[in-house]
C-alpha positions in Angstrom: 10.6 -10.2 22.4 8.1 -7.5 21.2 4.9 -9.0 19.9 5.3 -7.9 16.2 9.1 -7.9 16.0 10.2 -8.0 12.4 6.9 -8.1 11.0 6.3 -6.1 7.8 3.1 -4.0 8.3 1.6 -1.9 5.6 -1.0 0.7 7.0 -3.2 2.9 4.8 -4.7 6.2 6.0 -1.4 6.4 8.1 -1.1 10.3 8.4 -3.8 11.0 11.0 -6.4 9.4 13.4 -6.6 5.5 13.8 -4.0 5.0 11.1 -1.5 7.2 12.8 -2.1 5.5 16.2 -1.7 2.0 14.3 1.7 3.1 13.0 3.0 4.0 16.4 1.6 1.0 18.0 3.1 -1.5 15.5 6.3 0.4 15.7 6.4 0.1 19.3 6.0 -3.6 19.1 9.0 -3.9 16.8 7.3 -4.0 13.4 8.7 -2.7 10.2 6.1 -0.4 8.8 5.0 1.0 5.5 3.0 4.2 5.7 0.5 5.4 3.2 -1.8 8.3 2.6 -1.9 11.3 0.3 0.1 13.8 2.6 3.8 13.0 2.4 4.8 15.7 4.9 2.3 14.3 7.5 3.6 10.7 6.9 7.2 11.9 7.6 5.7 13.5 10.8 4.3 10.3 11.9 7.3 8.1 11.1 9.5 10.4 13.2 7.1 10.5 16.0 6.9 6.8 15.9 10.6 6.4 16.3 10.9 4.8 12.9 13.7 5.7 10.2 14.6 4.6 6.7 16.0 1.2 8.0 12.7 0.0 9.4 9.9 1.9 7.4 8.9 3.1 4.3 6.8 6.1 3.2 4.5 5.6 0.2 2.3 8.5 -0.6 -0.8 7.3 -2.6 -4.2 8.5 -3.7 -6.1 5.6 -3.0 -9.3 7.0 -5.0 -7.2 5.6 -7.9 -6.0 2.5 -6.1 -6.3 0.2 -9.1 -3.6 1.9 -10.9 -1.5 3.0 -7.8 -1.1 -0.1 -5.8 0.8 -2.3 -8.2 4.0 0.0 -8.2 3.6 0.6 -4.6 3.8 -3.3 -4.0 6.9 -3.7 -6.1 8.6 -0.7 -4.0 7.9 -2.7 -0.8 9.2 -6.0 -2.2 12.4 -4.2 -3.2 12.9 -2.9 0.4 11.4 -5.7 2.5 10.8 -8.5 0.1 7.2 -9.3 1.4 4.1 -8.0 3.5 3.2 -9.9 6.7 0.2 -7.7 7.5 -2.1 -5.5 5.4 -4.0 -3.0 7.3 -6.7 -1.4 5.2 -7.6 1.6 7.2 -8.0 4.6 4.8 -11.7 5.7 4.5 -14.1 8.6 4.7 -17.5 9.0 6.2 -20.7 10.9 5.0 -23.3 13.1 6.4 -26.2 13.5 4.1 -29.7 12.2 3.4 -30.0 9.9 0.4 -32.5 12.1 -1.3 -29.8 14.7 -1.0 -26.8 12.7 -2.1 -25.5 12.6 -5.8 -24.4 9.3 -7.2 -21.0 10.7 -7.6 -20.7 11.0 -3.8 -22.0 7.4 -3.5 -19.2 6.3 -5.9 -16.5 8.4 -4.2 -17.2 6.8 -0.8 -17.3 3.4 -2.1 -14.0 3.9 -4.3 -12.1 4.8 -1.1 -13.8 2.8 1.6 -14.2 -0.4 -0.5 -12.6 -0.7 -4.0 -9.3 0.5 -2.6 -9.2 -2.3 -0.1 -10.1 -4.8 -2.8 -7.3 -3.3 -5.0 -4.8 -3.6 -2.2 -6.1 -7.0 -1.3 -5.6 -8.5 -4.9 -2.2 -6.9 -5.0 -0.9 -8.3 -1.9 -2.5 -11.6 -1.9 -0.3 -13.4 -4.4 2.8 -12.8 -2.3 1.0 -14.0 0.7 -0.2 -17.3 -1.0 3.4 -18.0 -2.2 4.6 -17.6 1.2 1.5 -19.5 2.9 1.3 -16.7 5.4 -0.3 -13.4 5.8 -3.1 -11.4 7.4 -5.6 -8.8 6.4 -6.7 -6.3 9.0 -9.8 -4.4 8.0 -10.7 -1.2 9.8 -14.6 -1.6 9.3 -17.3 -0.2 11.7 -20.2 -1.1 13.8 -22.1 0.5 10.9 -21.2 -2.5 8.8 -23.9 -4.6 10.7 -26.7 -1.8 10.6 -27.5 1.3 8.6 -28.4 4.8 10.2 -29.7 8.0 8.5 -27.3 10.3 6.9 -24.6 7.6 6.4 -26.2 5.3 3.8 -23.2 5.2 1.4 -20.7 4.9 4.4 -22.6 2.0 5.8 -23.0 0.3 2.4 -19.3 0.5 2.0 -18.6 -1.1 5.3 -21.3 -3.7 4.6 -19.3 -4.4 1.4 -16.1 -4.8 3.0 -17.4 -7.7 5.2 -19.0 -9.5 2.2 -15.6 -9.5 0.4 -13.2 -10.1 3.2 -15.5 -12.9 4.8 -15.1 -14.5 1.3 -11.4 -14.0 1.0 -11.0 -15.5 4.6 -13.0 -18.7 3.6 -11.1 -19.0 0.2 -7.6 -18.6 1.6 -7.7 -20.3 4.9 -5.9 -23.3 3.4 -3.0 -21.0 2.7 -2.7 -19.8 6.1 -4.0 -16.4 5.3 -6.0 -14.8 7.9 -8.6 -11.8 8.0 -9.5 -9.7 11.1 -12.3 -7.3 10.7 -12.3 -4.4 13.3 -15.6 -2.7 14.1 -15.3 0.3 16.4 -18.0 2.5 17.5 -17.2 6.2 18.2 -13.5 7.0 18.0 -12.1 10.2 18.9 -10.8 11.4 15.4 -11.9 13.9 12.9 -13.8 11.3 10.9 -17.1 13.6 11.3 -15.1 16.6 10.4 -13.9 15.2 7.2 -17.1 13.6 6.3 -18.6 14.6 2.8 -22.1 16.0 2.4 -24.4 15.2 -0.5 -22.9 17.6 -2.9 -19.3 16.5 -2.1 -18.6 19.4 0.3 -16.7 18.8 3.7 -19.0 18.3 6.6 -16.7 20.4 8.8 -18.3 19.7 12.3 -16.8 17.6 15.2 -20.0 15.5 16.5 -20.6 14.8 20.0 -20.3 11.2 19.6 -16.7 11.5 18.3 -15.8 13.8 21.2 -16.8 11.2 23.7 -15.5 8.2 21.9 -12.5 6.0 22.7 -9.2 7.5 22.1 -7.3 6.3 18.5 -4.7 4.9 20.7 -7.0 2.7 22.6 -8.5 1.5 19.2 -5.0 0.7 18.0 -4.2 -1.2 21.1 -7.3 -3.3 21.0 -6.6 -4.0 17.3 -3.2 -5.4 18.0 -4.5 -7.5 20.7 -7.1 -8.9 18.4 -4.6 -9.8 15.7 -2.4 -11.6 18.5 -5.5 -13.5 19.5 -6.4 -14.3 16.0 -9.7 -12.9 16.2 -11.9 -13.0 13.1 -14.4 -9.9 14.0 -14.1 -7.6 16.9 -16.5 -4.9 18.0 -15.2 -2.2 20.4 -16.7 0.9 22.0 -19.4 1.8 24.5 -23.1 1.6 24.3 -23.1 2.7 20.7 -21.9 -0.9 19.6 -25.1 -2.5 21.2 -27.7 -1.6 18.6 -26.2 -4.2 16.1 -26.9 -7.0 18.7 -30.4 -5.5 19.2 -30.8 -5.6 15.2 -29.5 -9.3 15.2 -31.6 -10.6 17.9 -34.8 -8.4 17.8 -34.9 -6.9 14.2 -38.4 -5.5 14.7 -37.5 -3.6 18.0 -34.3 -2.3 16.3 -36.4 -1.0 13.4 -39.0 0.7 15.7 -36.2 2.5 17.6 -34.0 3.6 14.6 -37.2 5.1 13.0 -37.7 7.5 15.9 -34.2 8.6 16.7 -32.7 11.9 15.8 -29.6 11.9 13.9 -27.3 14.8 13.2 
């Protein structure tokens, strides 16, 4: 039997990158998948490439910048088709490339809205059904940046810090109801995350950075994510040497501070 056979999995940010890879990985393991992103045409492409159809998947285009209003009706559509949600994968997000002094508060809010508040809204919409069934799991696609902050990414790092604060709390509160939380913290992944990052005035960064090109593939990240779920891991770090600095920060904070102030970032 396949590992996720019959499980109902909702994946946000499903039209590209890690989200697309996760849809395909879950589908390959027998899951029923709900695909969410803004671009319906791309969601249909991913659905087809994953070998899914209308019997075992559902496409729900959403603008998660307005998640508080959008997710309620989406959950009702899912209930009508599949009755419940086993696994909520909060993957949608956006990065940043700008110094704090050059970044408008509007950009800070934009990043927090998608990266943090959208996940909060999804959790609060999905949680009652999980509590009623006494089972469920949240999979949060975070980052190694959740444990440290580096230049040009202040709002992005803050949004990932916030995710851990919220979902660590949810894990503790709802453990008694058999609801689990897995926080996934990758380093560099070979996606368009740096290309799609926004600058201080809200423009698109538009550059593929070297770290991204040398990172693990989205497929590898997805495979490791599914393994972490099966092993009931609470927090997982994956990647190469770029994930080591958070351990330096944890055990040798003064050393980390000395190094980070002297590194050049792009």
